[in-house]
Structures are given as C-alpha cells and as structure tokens.
N, CA and C atoms of all chains as a GROMACS GRO file, in nm:
protein
  594
    1UNK      N    1   0.084  -0.119   0.000
    1UNK     CA    2   0.000   0.000   0.000
    1UNK      C    3   0.089   0.125   0.000
    2UNK      N    4   0.057   0.217  -0.088
    2UNK     CA    5   0.133   0.341  -0.097
    2UNK      C    6   0.042   0.459  -0.064
    3UNK      N    7   0.098   0.578  -0.068
    3UNK     CA    8   0.020   0.698  -0.041
    3UNK      C    9  -0.098   0.710  -0.140
    4UNK      N   10  -0.072   0.673  -0.265
    4UNK     CA   11  -0.177   0.680  -0.368
    4UNK      C   12  -0.296   0.591  -0.332
    5UNK      N   13  -0.269   0.472  -0.277
    5UNK     CA   14  -0.378   0.382  -0.237
    5UNK      C   15  -0.458   0.442  -0.122
    6UNK      N   16  -0.387   0.508  -0.030
    6UNK     CA   17  -0.455   0.571   0.084
    6UNK      C   18  -0.544   0.684   0.035
    7UNK      N   19  -0.492   0.763  -0.059
    7UNK     CA   20  -0.570   0.873  -0.118
    7UNK      C   21  -0.699   0.816  -0.177
    8UNK      N   22  -0.687   0.705  -0.247
    8UNK     CA   23  -0.801   0.639  -0.311
    8UNK      C   24  -0.908   0.600  -0.207
    9UNK      N   25  -0.863   0.537  -0.097
    9UNK     CA   26  -0.954   0.491   0.008
    9UNK      C   27  -1.025   0.610   0.074
   10UNK      N   28  -0.948   0.714   0.105
   10UNK     CA   29  -1.006   0.832   0.168
   10UNK      C   30  -1.102   0.903   0.072
   11UNK      N   31  -1.061   0.910  -0.053
   11UNK     CA   32  -1.143   0.973  -0.157
   11UNK      C   33  -1.280   0.908  -0.166
   12UNK      N   34  -1.283   0.775  -0.157
   12UNK     CA   35  -1.410   0.703  -0.164
   12UNK      C   36  -1.499   0.730  -0.044
   13UNK      N   37  -1.436   0.768   0.068
   13UNK     CA   38  -1.513   0.790   0.191
   13UNK      C   39  -1.565   0.933   0.203
   14UNK      N   40  -1.484   1.030   0.160
   14UNK     CA   41  -1.526   1.169   0.171
   14UNK      C   42  -1.560   1.224   0.032
   15UNK      N   43  -1.629   1.336   0.029
   15UNK     CA   44  -1.676   1.387  -0.100
   15UNK      C   45  -1.584   1.485  -0.170
   16UNK      N   46  -1.456   1.485  -0.139
   16UNK     CA   47  -1.366   1.583  -0.200
   16UNK      C   48  -1.290   1.525  -0.318
   17UNK      N   49  -1.228   1.615  -0.393
   17UNK     CA   50  -1.150   1.569  -0.508
   17UNK      C   51  -1.024   1.498  -0.459
   18UNK      N   52  -0.969   1.414  -0.546
   18UNK     CA   53  -0.848   1.341  -0.510
   18UNK      C   54  -0.733   1.437  -0.483
   19UNK      N   55  -0.733   1.546  -0.556
   19UNK     CA   56  -0.627   1.645  -0.541
   19UNK      C   57  -0.631   1.705  -0.400
   20UNK      N   58  -0.753   1.739  -0.355
   20UNK     CA   59  -0.770   1.796  -0.221
   20UNK      C   60  -0.734   1.695  -0.113
   21UNK      N   61  -0.783   1.571  -0.130
   21UNK     CA   62  -0.754   1.466  -0.032
   21UNK      C   63  -0.604   1.445  -0.022
   22UNK      N   64  -0.540   1.442  -0.138
   22UNK     CA   65  -0.396   1.423  -0.144
   22UNK      C   66  -0.322   1.535  -0.069
   23UNK      N   67  -0.370   1.658  -0.085
   23UNK     CA   68  -0.307   1.772  -0.018
   23UNK      C   69  -0.319   1.761   0.134
   24UNK      N   70  -0.436   1.716   0.181
   24UNK     CA   71  -0.455   1.701   0.326
   24UNK      C   72  -0.364   1.590   0.380
   25UNK      N   73  -0.356   1.480   0.308
   25UNK     CA   74  -0.272   1.369   0.353
   25UNK      C   75  -0.124   1.410   0.356
   26UNK      N   76  -0.081   1.484   0.256
   26UNK     CA   77   0.056   1.538   0.258
   26UNK      C   78   0.078   1.622   0.383
   27UNK      N   79  -0.021   1.706   0.412
   27UNK     CA   80  -0.011   1.796   0.527
   27UNK      C   81  -0.006   1.718   0.659
   28UNK      N   82  -0.078   1.606   0.665
   28UNK     CA   83  -0.076   1.523   0.786
   28UNK      C   84   0.065   1.470   0.810
   29UNK      N   85   0.125   1.410   0.707
   29UNK     CA   86   0.260   1.356   0.724
   29UNK      C   87   0.362   1.466   0.748
   30UNK      N   88   0.342   1.580   0.680
   30UNK     CA   89   0.433   1.692   0.698
   30UNK      C   90   0.429   1.743   0.843
   31UNK      N   91   0.308   1.751   0.898
   31UNK     CA   92   0.293   1.798   1.036
   31UNK      C   93   0.360   1.701   1.135
   32UNK      N   94   0.345   1.572   1.110
   32UNK     CA   95   0.410   1.473   1.196
   32UNK      C   96   0.562   1.490   1.188
   33UNK      N   97   0.613   1.505   1.068
   33UNK     CA   98   0.758   1.519   1.049
   33UNK      C   99   0.812   1.644   1.119
   34UNK      N  100   0.741   1.756   1.102
   34UNK     CA  101   0.786   1.882   1.163
   34UNK      C  102   0.786   1.870   1.316
   35UNK      N  103   0.683   1.804   1.370
   35UNK     CA  104   0.674   1.787   1.515
   35UNK      C  105   0.790   1.703   1.568
   36UNK      N  106   0.821   1.594   1.497
   36UNK     CA  107   0.931   1.508   1.538
   36UNK      C  108   1.065   1.581   1.526
   37UNK      N  109   1.076   1.660   1.421
   37UNK     CA  110   1.196   1.741   1.400
   37UNK      C  111   1.219   1.834   1.520
   38UNK      N  112   1.110   1.887   1.574
   38UNK     CA  113   1.118   1.976   1.689
   38UNK      C  114   1.142   1.902   1.820
   39UNK      N  115   1.155   1.772   1.812
   39UNK     CA  116   1.187   1.693   1.930
   39UNK      C  117   1.066   1.644   2.008
   40UNK      N  118   0.948   1.674   1.958
   40UNK     CA  119   0.826   1.632   2.028
   40UNK      C  120   0.780   1.498   1.972
   41UNK      N  121   0.715   1.416   2.054
   41UNK     CA  122   0.663   1.291   2.000
   41UNK      C  123   0.520   1.306   1.950
   42UNK      N  124   0.480   1.212   1.868
   42UNK     CA  125   0.344   1.216   1.810
   42UNK      C  126   0.273   1.086   1.848
   43UNK      N  127   0.162   1.102   1.919
   43UNK     CA  128   0.089   0.985   1.968
   43UNK      C  129  -0.044   0.972   1.894
   44UNK      N  130  -0.058   0.865   1.820
   44UNK     CA  131  -0.182   0.840   1.747
   44UNK      C  132  -0.254   0.727   1.818
   45UNK      N  133  -0.356   0.761   1.895
   45UNK     CA  134  -0.421   0.657   1.974
   45UNK      C  135  -0.487   0.556   1.880
   46UNK      N  136  -0.472   0.431   1.913
   46UNK     CA  137  -0.526   0.324   1.830
   46UNK      C  138  -0.429   0.277   1.724
   47UNK      N  139  -0.322   0.355   1.701
   47UNK     CA  140  -0.225   0.316   1.599
   47UNK      C  141  -0.087   0.299   1.660
   48UNK      N  142  -0.033   0.405   1.715
   48UNK     CA  143   0.097   0.394   1.780
   48UNK      C  144   0.163   0.528   1.801
   49UNK      N  145   0.284   0.525   1.858
   49UNK     CA  146   0.357   0.649   1.888
   49UNK      C  147   0.483   0.660   1.803
   50UNK      N  148   0.505   0.780   1.753
   50UNK     CA  149   0.629   0.809   1.682
   50UNK      C  150   0.715   0.896   1.774
   51UNK      N  151   0.839   0.857   1.793
   51UNK     CA  152   0.929   0.936   1.877
   51UNK      C  153   1.066   0.944   1.812
   52UNK      N  154   1.147   1.038   1.859
   52UNK     CA  155   1.286   1.040   1.815
   52UNK      C  156   1.372   1.007   1.936
   53UNK      N  157   1.482   0.940   1.910
   53UNK     CA  158   1.575   0.905   2.018
   53UNK      C  159   1.715   0.947   1.980
   54UNK      N  160   1.791   0.988   2.080
   54UNK     CA  161   1.929   1.027   2.058
   54UNK      C  162   2.017   0.903   2.070
   55UNK      N  163   2.102   0.882   1.970
   55UNK     CA  164   2.197   0.770   1.975
   55UNK      C  165   2.336   0.827   1.997
   56UNK      N  166   2.412   0.765   2.086
   56UNK     CA  167   2.549   0.811   2.110
   56UNK      C  168   2.641   0.768   1.996
   57UNK      N  169   2.752   0.838   1.982
   57UNK     CA  170   2.854   0.796   1.886
   57UNK      C  171   2.912   0.664   1.933
   58UNK      N  172   2.946   0.577   1.840
   58UNK     CA  173   3.007   0.450   1.880
   58UNK      C  174   3.105   0.402   1.773
   59UNK      N  175   3.190   0.311   1.814
   59UNK     CA  176   3.285   0.252   1.720
   59UNK      C  177   3.212   0.147   1.639
   60UNK      N  178   3.233   0.151   1.508
   60UNK     CA  179   3.171   0.049   1.426
   60UNK      C  180   3.273  -0.002   1.326
   61UNK      N  181   3.229  -0.085   1.238
   61UNK     CA  182   3.319  -0.141   1.138
   61UNK      C  183   3.247  -0.145   1.005
   62UNK      N  184   3.316  -0.106   0.903
   62UNK     CA  185   3.260  -0.120   0.769
   62UNK      C  186   3.257  -0.268   0.736
   63UNK      N  187   3.139  -0.323   0.722
   63UNK     CA  188   3.129  -0.469   0.703
   63UNK      C  189   3.195  -0.516   0.573
   64UNK      N  190   3.210  -0.426   0.480
   64UNK     CA  191   3.268  -0.465   0.352
   64UNK      C  192   3.420  -0.469   0.358
   65UNK      N  193   3.479  -0.364   0.419
   65UNK     CA  194   3.625  -0.354   0.420
   65UNK      C  195   3.686  -0.400   0.551
   66UNK      N  196   3.605  -0.403   0.657
   66UNK     CA  197   3.658  -0.440   0.787
   66UNK      C  198   3.724  -0.325   0.859
   67UNK      N  199   3.729  -0.208   0.795
   67UNK     CA  200   3.790  -0.090   0.857
   67UNK      C  201   3.708  -0.041   0.975
   68UNK      N  202   3.779   0.000   1.081
   68UNK     CA  203   3.708   0.057   1.195
   68UNK      C  204   3.669   0.200   1.163
   69UNK      N  205   3.547   0.235   1.194
   69UNK     CA  206   3.500   0.371   1.172
   69UNK      C  207   3.425   0.420   1.294
   70UNK      N  208   3.411   0.551   1.305
   70UNK     CA  209   3.331   0.606   1.413
   70UNK      C  210   3.193   0.636   1.358
   71UNK      N  211   3.093   0.581   1.423
   71UNK     CA  212   2.956   0.613   1.384
   71UNK      C  213   2.916   0.733   1.470
   72UNK      N  214   2.888   0.843   1.405
   72UNK     CA  215   2.860   0.966   1.477
   72UNK      C  216   2.730   0.959   1.555
   73UNK      N  217   2.720   1.044   1.655
   73UNK     CA  218   2.594   1.052   1.730
   73UNK      C  219   2.485   1.102   1.635
   74UNK      N  220   2.367   1.049   1.653
   74UNK     CA  221   2.259   1.090   1.565
   74UNK      C  222   2.124   1.071   1.632
   75UNK      N  223   2.024   1.130   1.572
   75UNK     CA  224   1.888   1.107   1.620
   75UNK      C  225   1.820   1.011   1.525
   76UNK      N  226   1.741   0.922   1.582
   76UNK     CA  227   1.666   0.827   1.499
   76UNK      C  228   1.518   0.835   1.534
   77UNK      N  229   1.438   0.798   1.437
   77UNK     CA  230   1.294   0.799   1.458
   77UNK      C  231   1.249   0.656   1.486
   78UNK      N  232   1.166   0.640   1.587
   78UNK     CA  233   1.116   0.506   1.616
   78UNK      C  234   0.964   0.507   1.621
   79UNK      N  235   0.907   0.389   1.598
   79UNK     CA  236   0.762   0.373   1.605
   79UNK      C  237   0.731   0.260   1.700
   80UNK      N  238   0.636   0.285   1.790
   80UNK     CA  239   0.591   0.180   1.879
   80UNK      C  240   0.442   0.159   1.854
   81UNK      N  241   0.408   0.042   1.808
   81UNK     CA  242   0.269   0.013   1.775
   81UNK      C  243   0.185   0.006   1.901
   82UNK      N  244   0.061   0.050   1.892
   82UNK     CA  245  -0.030   0.042   2.006
   82UNK      C  246  -0.076  -0.102   2.025
   83UNK      N  247  -0.127  -0.130   2.144
   83UNK     CA  248  -0.182  -0.264   2.173
   83UNK      C  249  -0.291  -0.301   2.073
   84UNK      N  250  -0.370  -0.199   2.036
   84UNK     CA  251  -0.482  -0.221   1.944
   84UNK      C  252  -0.431  -0.268   1.808
   85UNK      N  253  -0.326  -0.202   1.759
   85UNK     CA  254  -0.270  -0.238   1.630
   85UNK      C  255  -0.207  -0.378   1.636
   86UNK      N  256  -0.134  -0.404   1.744
   86UNK     CA  257  -0.071  -0.536   1.760
   86UNK      C  258  -0.176  -0.647   1.761
   87UNK      N  259  -0.286  -0.619   1.829
   87UNK     CA  260  -0.395  -0.715   1.837
   87UNK      C  261  -0.456  -0.739   1.699
   88UNK      N  262  -0.483  -0.629   1.628
   88UNK     CA  263  -0.545  -0.638   1.495
   88UNK      C  264  -0.458  -0.721   1.401
   89UNK      N  265  -0.328  -0.702   1.411
   89UNK     CA  266  -0.235  -0.773   1.324
   89UNK      C  267  -0.237  -0.923   1.352
   90UNK      N  268  -0.254  -0.958   1.479
   90UNK     CA  269  -0.251  -1.100   1.516
   90UNK      C  270  -0.386  -1.168   1.508
   91UNK      N  271  -0.491  -1.088   1.490
   91UNK     CA  272  -0.622  -1.151   1.482
   91UNK      C  273  -0.666  -1.176   1.340
   92UNK      N  274  -0.588  -1.124   1.245
   92UNK     CA  275  -0.627  -1.137   1.105
   92UNK      C  276  -0.641  -1.282   1.065
   93UNK      N  277  -0.761  -1.321   1.021
   93UNK     CA  278  -0.781  -1.460   0.982
   93UNK      C  279  -0.736  -1.486   0.839
   94UNK      N  280  -0.687  -1.378   0.772
   94UNK     CA  281  -0.661  -1.387   0.629
   94UNK      C  282  -0.523  -1.441   0.595
   95UNK      N  283  -0.467  -1.527   0.680
   95UNK     CA  284  -0.338  -1.586   0.646
   95UNK      C  285  -0.345  -1.738   0.653
   96UNK      N  286  -0.417  -1.798   0.560
   96UNK     CA  287  -0.435  -1.943   0.562
   96UNK      C  288  -0.304  -2.017   0.534
   97UNK      N  289  -0.210  -1.949   0.467
   97UNK     CA  290  -0.086  -2.015   0.429
   97UNK      C  291   0.011  -2.031   0.546
   98UNK      N  292  -0.010  -1.949   0.650
   98UNK     CA  293   0.082  -1.953   0.763
   98UNK      C  294   0.068  -2.084   0.840
   99UNK      N  295   0.170  -2.166   0.832
   99UNK     CA  296   0.168  -2.294   0.904
   99UNK      C  297   0.198  -2.269   1.051
  100UNK      N  298   0.125  -2.337   1.138
  100UNK     CA  299   0.160  -2.323   1.279
  100UNK      C  300   0.298  -2.382   1.304
  101UNK      N  301   0.380  -2.310   1.376
  101UNK     CA  302   0.517  -2.360   1.400
  101UNK      C  303   0.512  -2.481   1.492
  102UNK      N  304   0.589  -2.580   1.459
  102UNK     CA  305   0.590  -2.702   1.540
  102UNK      C  306   0.666  -2.676   1.669
  103UNK      N  307   0.625  -2.746   1.771
  103UNK     CA  308   0.683  -2.730   1.904
  103UNK      C  309   0.835  -2.736   1.899
  104UNK      N  310   0.898  -2.636   1.961
  104UNK     CA  311   1.045  -2.631   1.961
  104UNK      C  312   1.105  -2.741   2.047
  105UNK      N  313   0.248   1.554   2.088
  105UNK     CA  314   0.130   1.585   2.006
  105UNK      C  315   0.039   1.462   1.999
  106UNK      N  316  -0.086   1.483   2.029
  106UNK     CA  317  -0.181   1.373   2.023
  106UNK      C  318  -0.255   1.377   1.889
  107UNK      N  319  -0.340   1.277   1.868
  107UNK     CA  320  -0.414   1.273   1.742
  107UNK      C  321  -0.502   1.397   1.726
  108UNK      N  322  -0.568   1.439   1.833
  108UNK     CA  323  -0.657   1.556   1.820
  108UNK      C  324  -0.576   1.684   1.797
  109UNK      N  325  -0.456   1.691   1.855
  109UNK     CA  326  -0.370   1.807   1.829
  109UNK      C  327  -0.320   1.806   1.684
  110UNK      N  328  -0.295   1.688   1.634
  110UNK     CA  329  -0.255   1.675   1.493
  110UNK      C  330  -0.368   1.723   1.401
  111UNK      N  331  -0.488   1.680   1.431
  111UNK     CA  332  -0.606   1.722   1.353
  111UNK      C  333  -0.618   1.874   1.356
  112UNK      N  334  -0.603   1.929   1.476
  112UNK     CA  335  -0.610   2.075   1.494
  112UNK      C  336  -0.505   2.148   1.409
  113UNK      N  337  -0.382   2.099   1.414
  113UNK     CA  338  -0.271   2.163   1.342
  113UNK      C  339  -0.292   2.156   1.190
  114UNK      N  340  -0.339   2.040   1.142
  114UNK     CA  341  -0.361   2.024   0.999
  114UNK      C  342  -0.478   2.112   0.954
  115UNK      N  343  -0.585   2.114   1.035
  115UNK     CA  344  -0.704   2.195   1.001
  115UNK      C  345  -0.669   2.343   0.991
  116UNK      N  346  -0.573   2.386   1.072
  116UNK     CA  347  -0.532   2.527   1.069
  116UNK      C  348  -0.461   2.562   0.938
  117UNK      N  349  -0.404   2.460   0.874
  117UNK     CA  350  -0.329   2.484   0.751
  117UNK      C  351  -0.413   2.467   0.625
  118UNK      N  352  -0.499   2.366   0.624
  118UNK     CA  353  -0.582   2.345   0.505
  118UNK      C  354  -0.719   2.409   0.531
  119UNK      N  355  -0.725   2.538   0.506
  119UNK     CA  356  -0.841   2.617   0.548
  119UNK      C  357  -0.969   2.588   0.469
  120UNK      N  358  -0.955   2.522   0.354
  120UNK     CA  359  -1.076   2.488   0.277
  120UNK      C  360  -1.145   2.361   0.332
  121UNK      N  361  -1.089   2.304   0.438
  121UNK     CA  362  -1.151   2.188   0.502
  121UNK      C  363  -1.191   2.223   0.644
  122UNK      N  364  -1.304   2.170   0.687
  122UNK     CA  365  -1.344   2.192   0.826
  122UNK      C  366  -1.263   2.098   0.916
  123UNK      N  367  -1.265   2.129   1.045
  123UNK     CA  368  -1.195   2.044   1.141
  123UNK      C  369  -1.250   1.901   1.136
  124UNK      N  370  -1.382   1.893   1.118
  124UNK     CA  371  -1.450   1.762   1.111
  124UNK      C  372  -1.402   1.682   0.989
  125UNK      N  373  -1.386   1.752   0.875
  125UNK     CA  374  -1.337   1.685   0.754
  125UNK      C  375  -1.197   1.628   0.777
  126UNK      N  376  -1.113   1.713   0.838
  126UNK     CA  377  -0.975   1.670   0.863
  126UNK      C  378  -0.974   1.551   0.959
  127UNK      N  379  -1.063   1.556   1.057
  127UNK     CA  380  -1.072   1.446   1.153
  127UNK      C  381  -1.106   1.315   1.082
  128UNK      N  382  -1.203   1.321   0.992
  128UNK     CA  383  -1.243   1.201   0.917
  128UNK      C  384  -1.127   1.149   0.833
  129UNK      N  385  -1.054   1.241   0.771
  129UNK     CA  386  -0.941   1.201   0.688
  129UNK      C  387  -0.830   1.137   0.772
  130UNK      N  388  -0.798   1.199   0.885
  130UNK     CA  389  -0.694   1.143   0.972
  130UNK      C  390  -0.735   1.003   1.021
  131UNK      N  391  -0.860   0.990   1.066
  131UNK     CA  392  -0.907   0.859   1.114
  131UNK      C  393  -0.902   0.754   1.003
  132UNK      N  394  -0.950   0.792   0.886
  132UNK     CA  395  -0.953   0.698   0.773
  132UNK      C  396  -0.811   0.658   0.732
  133UNK      N  397  -0.722   0.755   0.735
  133UNK     CA  398  -0.582   0.730   0.700
  133UNK      C  399  -0.521   0.621   0.788
  134UNK      N  400  -0.530   0.639   0.920
  134UNK     CA  401  -0.467   0.541   1.009
  134UNK      C  402  -0.542   0.408   1.010
  135UNK      N  403  -0.674   0.414   0.994
  135UNK     CA  404  -0.753   0.291   0.985
  135UNK      C  405  -0.711   0.208   0.864
  136UNK      N  406  -0.694   0.278   0.751
  136UNK     CA  407  -0.661   0.205   0.629
  136UNK      C  408  -0.520   0.147   0.638
  137UNK      N  409  -0.430   0.220   0.705
  137UNK     CA  410  -0.295   0.166   0.724
  137UNK      C  411  -0.298   0.043   0.814
  138UNK      N  412  -0.375   0.052   0.924
  138UNK     CA  413  -0.387  -0.061   1.016
  138UNK      C  414  -0.448  -0.183   0.947
  139UNK      N  415  -0.549  -0.158   0.862
  139UNK     CA  416  -0.615  -0.269   0.794
  139UNK      C  417  -0.519  -0.336   0.697
  140UNK      N  418  -0.448  -0.252   0.623
  140UNK     CA  419  -0.352  -0.305   0.527
  140UNK      C  420  -0.248  -0.394   0.596
  141UNK      N  421  -0.198  -0.346   0.710
  141UNK     CA  422  -0.098  -0.423   0.784
  141UNK      C  423  -0.157  -0.552   0.839
  142UNK      N  424  -0.280  -0.546   0.888
  142UNK     CA  425  -0.338  -0.668   0.944
  142UNK      C  426  -0.371  -0.770   0.836
  143UNK      N  427  -0.378  -0.723   0.711
  143UNK     CA  428  -0.395  -0.818   0.600
  143UNK      C  429  -0.261  -0.869   0.549
  144UNK      N  430  -0.155  -0.826   0.615
  144UNK     CA  431  -0.022  -0.875   0.581
  144UNK      C  432   0.048  -0.793   0.474
  145UNK      N  433  -0.018  -0.689   0.429
  145UNK     CA  434   0.039  -0.603   0.326
  145UNK      C  435   0.133  -0.502   0.392
  146UNK      N  436   0.232  -0.454   0.318
  146UNK     CA  437   0.314  -0.349   0.378
  146UNK      C  438   0.266  -0.212   0.333
  147UNK      N  439   0.302  -0.112   0.411
  147UNK     CA  440   0.259   0.025   0.383
  147UNK      C  441   0.383   0.110   0.362
  148UNK      N  442   0.387   0.179   0.250
  148UNK     CA  443   0.506   0.257   0.219
  148UNK      C  444   0.468   0.402   0.192
  149UNK      N  445   0.516   0.492   0.277
  149UNK     CA  446   0.488   0.635   0.259
  149UNK      C  447   0.620   0.704   0.224
  150UNK      N  448   0.633   0.743   0.099
  150UNK     CA  449   0.756   0.806   0.053
  150UNK      C  450   0.792   0.927   0.139
  151UNK      N  451   0.916   0.934   0.184
  151UNK     CA  452   0.964   1.048   0.263
  151UNK      C  453   0.935   1.035   0.412
  152UNK      N  454   0.847   0.939   0.446
  152UNK     CA  455   0.810   0.921   0.586
  152UNK      C  456   0.866   0.790   0.639
  153UNK      N  457   0.827   0.682   0.574
  153UNK     CA  458   0.879   0.553   0.617
  153UNK      C  459   0.791   0.440   0.570
  154UNK      N  460   0.830   0.319   0.604
  154UNK     CA  461   0.749   0.205   0.565
  154UNK      C  462   0.722   0.115   0.685
  155UNK      N  463   0.606   0.053   0.681
  155UNK     CA  464   0.564  -0.038   0.787
  155UNK      C  465   0.553  -0.176   0.726
  156UNK      N  466   0.607  -0.274   0.795
  156UNK     CA  467   0.578  -0.410   0.753
  156UNK      C  468   0.568  -0.504   0.871
  157UNK      N  469   0.519  -0.623   0.841
  157UNK     CA  470   0.493  -0.721   0.946
  157UNK      C  471   0.604  -0.824   0.944
  158UNK      N  472   0.659  -0.850   1.062
  158UNK     CA  473   0.757  -0.958   1.072
  158UNK      C  474   0.695  -1.070   1.153
  159UNK      N  475   0.726  -1.192   1.111
  159UNK     CA  476   0.673  -1.307   1.183
  159UNK      C  477   0.777  -1.354   1.285
  160UNK      N  478   0.729  -1.376   1.405
  160UNK     CA  479   0.818  -1.430   1.510
  160UNK      C  480   0.774  -1.573   1.538
  161UNK      N  481   0.870  -1.664   1.536
  161UNK     CA  482   0.839  -1.804   1.568
  161UNK      C  483   0.799  -1.817   1.714
  162UNK      N  484   0.725  -1.921   1.743
  162UNK     CA  485   0.696  -1.952   1.881
  162UNK      C  486   0.825  -1.997   1.947
  163UNK      N  487   0.835  -1.978   2.079
  163UNK     CA  488   0.958  -2.021   2.145
  163UNK      C  489   0.928  -2.060   2.289
  164UNK      N  490   1.023  -2.132   2.346
  164UNK     CA  491   1.010  -2.173   2.484
  164UNK      C  492   1.050  -2.056   2.572
  165UNK      N  493   0.966  -2.015   2.661
  165UNK     CA  494   1.000  -1.904   2.749
  165UNK      C  495   0.978  -1.943   2.893
  166UNK      N  496   0.996  -1.848   2.980
  166UNK     CA  497   0.979  -1.877   3.122
  166UNK      C  498   0.909  -1.759   3.188
  167UNK      N  499   0.817  -1.789   3.271
  167UNK     CA  500   0.753  -1.683   3.349
  167UNK      C  501   0.855  -1.634   3.452
  168UNK      N  502   0.900  -1.507   3.440
  168UNK     CA  503   1.007  -1.461   3.528
  168UNK      C  504   0.968  -1.457   3.676
  169UNK      N  505   0.841  -1.455   3.703
  169UNK     CA  506   0.794  -1.448   3.841
  169UNK      C  507   0.792  -1.585   3.907
  170UNK      N  508   0.730  -1.680   3.838
  170UNK     CA  509   0.712  -1.811   3.898
  170UNK      C  510   0.820  -1.910   3.856
  171UNK      N  511   0.897  -1.876   3.753
  171UNK     CA  512   1.001  -1.966   3.706
  171UNK      C  513   0.945  -2.080   3.622
  172UNK      N  514   0.816  -2.077   3.598
  172UNK     CA  515   0.746  -2.181   3.525
  172UNK      C  516   0.780  -2.175   3.376
  173UNK      N  517   0.799  -2.289   3.312
  173UNK     CA  518   0.824  -2.291   3.168
  173UNK      C  519   0.693  -2.274   3.092
  174UNK      N  520   0.695  -2.187   2.996
  174UNK     CA  521   0.575  -2.168   2.915
  174UNK      C  522   0.613  -2.161   2.768
  175UNK      N  523   0.519  -2.194   2.681
  175UNK     CA  524   0.546  -2.183   2.539
  175UNK      C  525   0.487  -2.052   2.488
  176UNK      N  526   0.571  -1.971   2.425
  176UNK     CA  527   0.523  -1.845   2.368
  176UNK      C  528   0.488  -1.868   2.222
  177UNK      N  529   0.362  -1.845   2.190
  177UNK     CA  530   0.312  -1.871   2.055
  177UNK      C  531   0.380  -1.784   1.950
  178UNK      N  532   0.380  -1.831   1.829
  178UNK     CA  533   0.426  -1.752   1.715
  178UNK      C  534   0.337  -1.629   1.704
  179UNK      N  535   0.396  -1.517   1.667
  179UNK     CA  536   0.314  -1.397   1.652
  179UNK      C  537   0.370  -1.307   1.543
  180UNK      N  538   0.290  -1.211   1.504
  180UNK     CA  539   0.334  -1.114   1.405
  180UNK      C  540   0.356  -0.981   1.474
  181UNK      N  541   0.463  -0.914   1.441
  181UNK     CA  542   0.488  -0.783   1.501
  181UNK      C  543   0.507  -0.678   1.391
  182UNK      N  544   0.451  -0.560   1.413
  182UNK     CA  545   0.468  -0.454   1.314
  182UNK      C  546   0.607  -0.392   1.328
  183UNK      N  547   0.662  -0.350   1.217
  183UNK     CA  548   0.797  -0.300   1.214
  183UNK      C  549   0.801  -0.174   1.128
  184UNK      N  550   0.867  -0.070   1.177
  184UNK     CA  551   0.871   0.056   1.103
  184UNK      C  552   1.015   0.092   1.067
  185UNK      N  553   1.034   0.137   0.945
  185UNK     CA  554   1.166   0.186   0.904
  185UNK      C  555   1.147   0.329   0.854
  186UNK      N  556   1.218   0.422   0.916
  186UNK     CA  557   1.204   0.564   0.879
  186UNK      C  558   1.258   0.589   0.740
  187UNK      N  559   1.193   0.676   0.666
  187UNK     CA  560   1.235   0.712   0.532
  187UNK      C  561   1.355   0.806   0.534
  188UNK      N  562   1.416   0.819   0.418
  188UNK     CA  563   1.539   0.897   0.404
  188UNK      C  564   1.517   1.043   0.445
  189UNK      N  565   1.408   1.101   0.396
  189UNK     CA  566   1.385   1.243   0.421
  189UNK      C  567   1.375   1.274   0.571
  190UNK      N  568   1.294   1.196   0.644
  190UNK     CA  569   1.278   1.222   0.787
  190UNK      C  570   1.408   1.191   0.863
  191UNK      N  571   1.479   1.088   0.820
  191UNK     CA  572   1.608   1.056   0.884
  191UNK      C  573   1.702   1.175   0.876
  192UNK      N  574   1.704   1.238   0.759
  192UNK     CA  575   1.792   1.353   0.740
  192UNK      C  576   1.741   1.475   0.816
  193UNK      N  577   1.611   1.495   0.811
  193UNK     CA  578   1.555   1.615   0.875
  193UNK      C  579   1.573   1.617   1.026
  194UNK      N  580   1.559   1.504   1.093
  194UNK     CA  581   1.575   1.505   1.239
  194UNK      C  582   1.721   1.518   1.280
  195UNK      N  583   1.813   1.511   1.184
  195UNK     CA  584   1.955   1.523   1.216
  195UNK      C  585   2.017   1.654   1.174
  196UNK      N  586   1.939   1.740   1.113
  196UNK     CA  587   1.996   1.864   1.061
  196UNK      C  588   2.054   1.955   1.168
  197UNK      N  589   1.987   1.962   1.281
  197UNK     CA  590   2.029   2.058   1.385
  197UNK      C  591   2.110   1.991   1.495
  198UNK      N  592   2.214   1.920   1.456
  198UNK     CA  593   2.293   1.845   1.552
  198UNK      C  594   2.363   1.927   1.657
   0.00000   0.00000   0.00000
C-alpha cells in the first residue's frame, strides 16, 4: 500500500476531489515530520507512537572492508505500535498459508 | 502531540476543510494503514517511512515471576523503518 492507495480509500469515503484529499494527507505527514523534528513525539491513539531518540557515537566497522570507523551521534525515529494495532495484526484470519510452528 | 492536536494543526493549515473533515481524513488514514498491515500487506509512505509485518516463531519461554516454563506462541509484530527524508531532517540541527 502506498500513499496513492490511501488517497483512493479516503477519496471514496469523503466527498472531496483526489487532489484535495492528497493535499490534506501530505499535510498530515508533513505535520508529523515537523513535530518530530522539533523533538516532540506524536501519539496516534489506536495506531501507535512516533518518537525520536538520541543515539550516542560508537565505534563500528565497515562490514565490507573491515575498517574501523566512528559512527557519529545521531537522532533516529522510532515507532511503537499500540496494543490495538498489535492485536489487529494478530487476529487477522486472512493468512491461511501460515503454518503453525511445530513445538520447539 | 496527540491525534486531536494533529487534527487541529492540519485543520489550521488546510483552510478549505473543516476540522471535522480533517478528523475524518486522519481517522480513515490510520484505519486504512492498520487494515492493510493486518492483512499482511506493507505500507510505504515516501519520505516518511514504511511499515511491515515480521513473523516471530513460537519459542520456549519462562515466566520470570514463577520460574514456570511456558510456550510463547508464534506472533506477528509490526515494524517501522524511517524514510530517508525524515532521517535527514531530524539530524539537521545536531
């Protein structure tokens, strides 16, 4: 599913043009990004929380060359799914192909 | 920022939409993403990030309180990877 598919679904639900719906959806993601950029978290009840975390600088290695490098300190964005979303994902009956794992 | 604050902020910017319209769009947006994920499909938002489902095998675990052995069932967990644009934007003001 891409942004275009979401626009389509929303378009079918509300009476606005696709262009307008698309503009609002852009604005939603833009607002979330700007908020995270400002260091604030975004909590979407029923879906999950978006936060940024500070990572310290650490020693790493280029896996290709084996050279030691310093990985600089940086901020990363994380998502934590809500209980509701986790539940919905595990209740989906639409995965007939998934074999139950045999006892370990 | 909560969902209602997000709705408020977006409504202030897209003035040709009422707050109620924006609310419906925000709700429909996250609902459709949740539905897509629960159907096992991945969701990809350019510049923002992508969501996908990872399968975790069942495993033997232990109740840390009672020490009792229990079997933890296989489950699916949602996984998010931030897009390039947001990764860069949150690091600009180091």
